[in-house]
C-alpha positions in Angstrom: -155.6 -61.0 56.2 -157.4 -58.9 53.6 -160.8 -60.0 52.2 -159.1 -60.6 48.8 -156.6 -63.1 50.3 -159.3 -64.8 52.3 -161.3 -65.3 49.1 -158.2 -66.6 47.3 -157.7 -69.2 50.1 -161.3 -70.3 49.8 -161.1 -70.7 46.1 -157.7 -72.5 46.1 -159.0 -75.0 48.7 -162.1 -75.8 46.5 -161.2 -78.9 44.5 -164.1 -79.2 42.1 -162.5 -81.9 40.1 -162.1 -84.3 43.1 -165.7 -85.4 42.8 -165.2 -86.3 39.1 -162.4 -88.8 39.6 -164.7 -91.7 39.0 -166.1 -90.4 35.7 -162.9 -90.2 33.7 -164.8 -91.2 30.5 -167.2 -88.2 30.7 -166.4 -84.6 29.8 -165.2 -82.6 32.7 -165.3 -78.8 32.9 -161.8 -77.3 33.2 -162.6 -73.6 33.8 -164.7 -72.0 36.6 -165.1 -68.2 37.3 -166.5 -66.4 40.3 -167.0 -62.7 41.1 -167.1 -61.5 44.7 -168.4 -58.0 45.7 -165.9 -56.4 48.2 -167.7 -53.0 48.3 -169.8 -50.9 46.0 -167.0 -50.2 43.6 -164.5 -53.1 44.3 -164.8 -56.7 43.1 -162.6 -59.8 43.2 -162.6 -62.0 40.1 -161.5 -65.5 40.6 -160.6 -68.0 37.8 -159.9 -71.6 38.5 -158.5 -73.8 35.8 -157.7 -77.5 35.8 -153.9 -77.8 35.8 -153.9 -80.7 33.3 -155.2 -78.2 30.7 -153.5 -75.1 31.9 -149.9 -74.6 33.2 -148.5 -71.3 34.6 -147.6 -70.0 31.2 -151.1 -70.6 29.9 -152.6 -68.9 32.9 -150.4 -65.8 32.5 -151.2 -65.6 28.8 -155.0 -66.0 29.5 -154.9 -63.2 32.1 -153.2 -60.8 29.7 -155.7 -61.6 27.0 -158.5 -61.0 29.5 -157.2 -57.6 30.5 -156.8 -56.6 26.9 -160.4 -57.6 26.2 -161.7 -55.6 29.2 -159.7 -52.5 28.0 -160.5 -52.6 24.3 -163.6 -51.2 22.6 -166.4 -53.6 21.4 -165.1 -53.9 17.9 -161.6 -54.7 18.9 -162.9 -57.0 21.6 -164.8 -59.1 19.1 -161.8 -59.3 16.8 -159.5 -60.3 19.6 -162.0 -62.8 20.9 -162.0 -64.6 17.5 -158.2 -64.6 17.5 -158.1 -66.0 21.0 -160.5 -68.7 20.2 -158.5 -69.7 17.1 -155.0 -69.6 18.8 -155.7 -70.6 22.4 -157.0 -74.1 21.8 -156.1 -76.9 24.1 -153.5 -79.0 22.3 -152.2 -82.5 22.6 -150.4 -83.7 25.8 -146.7 -82.8 26.2 -145.6 -86.4 25.6 -147.0 -86.1 22.0 -144.8 -83.1 21.3 -141.4 -84.4 22.6 -138.9 -84.5 19.7 -138.1 -88.0 18.5 -135.4 -89.8 20.6 -135.4 -87.1 23.4 -137.4 -89.3 25.8 -135.8 -92.6 25.0 -134.4 -94.3 28.1 -132.8 -97.8 28.3 -134.9 -100.4 30.0 -132.5 -101.0 32.9 -131.9 -97.3 33.4 -135.7 -96.8 33.7 -135.9 -99.6 36.3 -133.1 -98.2 38.4 -134.5 -94.7 38.3 -138.0 -95.9 39.3 -136.5 -97.8 42.2 -134.3 -94.9 43.1 -137.2 -92.3 43.1 -139.3 -94.7 45.2 -136.7 -95.4 47.9 -135.1 -92.0 48.0 -138.5 -90.4 48.9 -138.4 -92.4 52.1 -135.1 -90.9 53.3 -135.5 -87.3 52.2 -135.8 -84.8 54.9 -138.8 -82.5 55.0 -140.6 -80.1 57.3 -142.3 -81.9 60.2 -146.1 -81.8 59.8 -147.5 -79.4 62.3 -151.2 -79.2 61.6 -153.9 -77.0 63.4 -134.8 -56.8 45.3 -133.5 -55.5 42.2 -130.0 -55.7 43.6 -130.3 -59.4 43.9 -131.6 -59.8 40.4 -128.7 -57.9 38.9 -126.2 -60.0 40.9 -127.8 -63.3 39.8 -127.1 -62.4 36.2 -123.4 -61.6 36.8 -123.0 -65.0 38.6 -124.8 -67.0 36.0 -127.5 -68.1 38.4 -131.3 -67.9 37.8 -133.7 -66.8 40.5 -135.0 -70.3 41.0 -131.7 -71.4 42.4 -131.6 -68.5 44.9 -135.2 -69.1 46.1 -134.5 -72.8 46.4 -131.3 -72.2 48.4 -133.1 -69.8 50.8 -135.8 -72.4 51.3 -133.3 -75.2 52.0 -131.4 -73.1 54.6 -134.6 -72.0 56.3 -136.0 -75.5 56.5 -132.8 -77.0 57.8 -132.6 -74.3 60.5 -136.2 -75.0 61.5 -135.5 -78.7 62.0 -133.0 -77.7 64.8 -130.2 -80.1 63.7 -127.1 -78.0 63.9 -124.6 -80.9 64.0 -126.2 -83.1 61.3 -126.7 -82.9 57.6 -129.9 -83.9 55.8 -130.9 -84.6 52.3 -133.6 -82.4 50.8 -135.3 -82.5 47.4 -136.0 -79.6 45.1 -138.4 -79.8 42.1 -137.8 -77.2 39.4 -140.5 -76.8 36.8 -139.4 -75.8 33.3 -141.6 -74.6 30.4 -140.9 -77.0 27.5 -142.7 -75.1 24.7 -139.5 -74.0 22.9 -138.1 -77.5 23.0 -141.0 -79.4 21.6 -141.7 -80.5 18.1 -143.3 -78.5 16.7 -142.4 -75.6 18.8 -145.3 -74.2 20.8 -146.0 -70.6 21.8 -147.4 -69.2 25.1 -150.8 -69.0 23.4 -150.9 -72.8 23.0 -153.2 -73.6 25.8 -152.3 -76.7 27.9 -149.8 -78.1 30.4 -146.3 -78.1 28.9 -144.1 -77.9 31.9 -141.9 -80.7 33.0 -140.2 -81.3 36.4 -136.6 -82.1 37.3 -136.0 -83.5 40.8 -132.6 -82.8 42.4 -131.5 -83.7 45.9 -129.0 -81.7 48.0 -127.2 -82.5 51.3 -127.6 -79.5 53.6 -125.8 -78.7 56.8 -125.7 -75.8 59.2 -123.8 -72.7 58.1 -124.5 -73.0 54.3 -123.6 -69.9 52.3 -126.6 -68.6 50.4 -124.8 -67.8 47.2 -122.7 -70.9 47.1 -125.8 -73.1 47.7 -127.8 -71.1 45.1 -125.0 -71.9 42.5 -125.0 -75.5 43.5 -128.8 -76.0 43.3 -129.1 -74.1 40.0 -126.2 -75.9 38.3 -127.6 -79.3 39.4 -130.8 -78.3 37.6 -129.1 -76.9 34.5 -126.9 -79.9 34.1 -129.9 -82.3 34.4 -131.8 -80.2 31.8 -128.8 -80.3 29.4 -128.9 -84.1 29.7 -132.6 -84.2 28.7 -133.7 -85.3 32.2 -136.9 -83.3 32.0 -137.9 -85.6 29.0 -136.3 -88.8 30.2 -137.9 -88.9 33.6 -141.4 -87.6 32.6 -143.1 -91.0 32.3 -141.5 -92.4 35.4 -142.5 -89.4 37.6 -146.0 -89.3 36.2 -146.4 -93.1 36.9 -145.2 -92.7 40.5 -147.5 -89.7 41.2 -150.5 -91.6 39.9 -149.7 -94.6 42.1 -149.3 -92.3 45.1 -152.7 -90.7 44.4 -154.3 -94.1 43.9 -152.8 -95.4 47.2 -152.7 -92.5 49.6 -152.5 -94.8 52.6 -149.0 -95.8 51.7 -147.7 -92.3 52.2 -147.4 -90.3 55.5 -150.6 -88.6 56.5 -152.0 -89.8 53.1 -150.1 -87.0 51.4 -146.9 -87.6 49.5 -144.4 -84.8 49.7 -142.5 -84.9 46.4 -139.9 -82.4 47.6 -139.3 -79.7 50.2 -139.8 -76.9 47.7 -140.8 -76.4 44.1 -139.7 -73.5 42.0 -140.1 -72.4 38.3 -137.0 -72.1 36.2 -138.1 -68.6 35.0 -140.3 -66.0 36.8 -143.1 -64.1 35.2 -141.9 -60.6 34.1 -144.7 -58.1 34.4 -145.1 -54.3 34.4 -148.0 -52.1 35.5 -149.3 -49.9 32.7 -152.1 -47.4 31.9 -154.5 -50.3 31.1 -154.4 -51.5 34.7 -155.3 -48.0 35.9 -158.1 -47.6 33.3 -159.9 -50.8 34.3 -159.2 -50.3 38.0 -157.0 -53.3 38.5 -155.5 -53.1 42.0 -153.8 -56.4 42.4 -153.7 -60.0 41.1 -152.1 -63.3 42.2 -151.5 -66.4 40.2 -150.8 -69.8 41.9 -151.9 -73.4 41.9 -153.4 -75.7 44.5 -151.4 -78.6 46.1 -153.6 -81.7 46.6 -152.4 -85.1 47.8 -149.1 -85.0 46.0 -146.8 -82.0 45.9 -144.1 -80.1 47.7 -144.2 -78.7 51.2 -144.0 -75.2 49.7 -144.5 -74.1 46.1 -143.3 -70.7 45.0 -144.8 -68.8 42.2 -142.5 -65.9 41.6 -143.1 -62.7 39.6 -140.8 -59.8 38.9 -143.3 -56.9 38.9 -142.1 -53.5 38.1 -138.6 -54.6 38.9 -139.5 -56.0 42.4 -139.8 -59.6 43.4 -143.4 -60.7 44.3 -143.9 -64.3 45.4 -147.0 -66.3 46.1 -146.3 -69.3 48.3 -148.7 -72.3 48.5 -148.5 -75.1 51.1 -150.7 -78.1 52.1 -153.0 -77.5 55.0 -153.6 -78.9 57.6 -150.3 -80.8 57.1 -148.5 -77.6 57.8 -150.0 -74.9 60.0 -150.1 -71.2 59.0 -147.8 -70.4 61.9 -145.2 -72.9 60.8 -145.2 -71.7 57.2 -145.2 -68.0 58.1 -142.1 -68.6 60.3 -140.4 -70.4 57.4 -141.2 -67.7 54.9 -140.1 -65.0 57.3 -136.8 -66.8 57.7 -136.5 -67.1 53.9 -137.0 -63.4 53.5 -134.4 -62.7 56.2 -131.9 -64.9 54.4 -132.6 -63.2 51.1 -132.3 -59.7 52.7 -129.0 -60.7 54.4 -127.9 -62.0 51.0 -128.7 -58.7 49.4 -126.7 -56.9 52.0 -123.8 -59.2 51.4 -124.1 -58.5 47.7 -123.9 -54.7 48.3 -120.8 -55.0 50.5 -119.2 -57.4 48.1 -119.7 -55.2 45.0 
């Protein structure tokens, strides 16, 4: 691994906020920055932000503002800095912006869903704990599928294959995160700093020999239908409540770490392009992702389409899953996607 990736792992495994759990009434810093010297003319800049105050959209927006500040002259920098301070303030919680009536759920339906989420998590299949490009994108559009469905499908097929159960089907969970800014009241922009993503949990029965594109269609349509039925608003309080209880009572979950799903994906990837500014400031590479502590998926995918090519950062909980186990899974996912691309080319 490169020095850059080793530093990234070190930073992502540093949970500064864990020590502050007992002081909820006091102010807690949400932003930490570090600079590492790689050589005389190369540095790694690391920014860690508390997820409760910064979702993926906020982090991407902040990065772009930072790059603009570095590339601009002093006068423009000061003007932009004032603009950022005015517009990128941490707002209210997402619950306070949900349009009236969108999150209303009947009492009995809430009780049934709470019981269902609790019991279903006990029978969902997962990875066993083993401690210590462009062609596809085009085809997705013609089939009415988003990239999140394809990535989830590849992960499900790879995981089921790794469990070595050719004659059995298993039920897996997929969490899809959707940015709710455009659906809130009032509507928020990407420059509204905070956490405004919501999660939709869907389960899928997987058996040997699943077709990638058919499964991708199935996983994406399950998410899309749930979103159309306002499930991302309806289930928000229930899921938050269960996650808090799991964090407060880790001993009730396997290895004191609740796996909410096999895989989590974002509804929409980040679209990015290299430009002259990157060359001017000497930016070689950058990665954006979030840590998984106590409660989360076995693998979280942060996907970016950069200059027309798919670039994914994959995060997993260690030592619950070993590096060897996850590298094998990710290599299998890549093989499945490449084979799917070849099928697309022969099918077109």
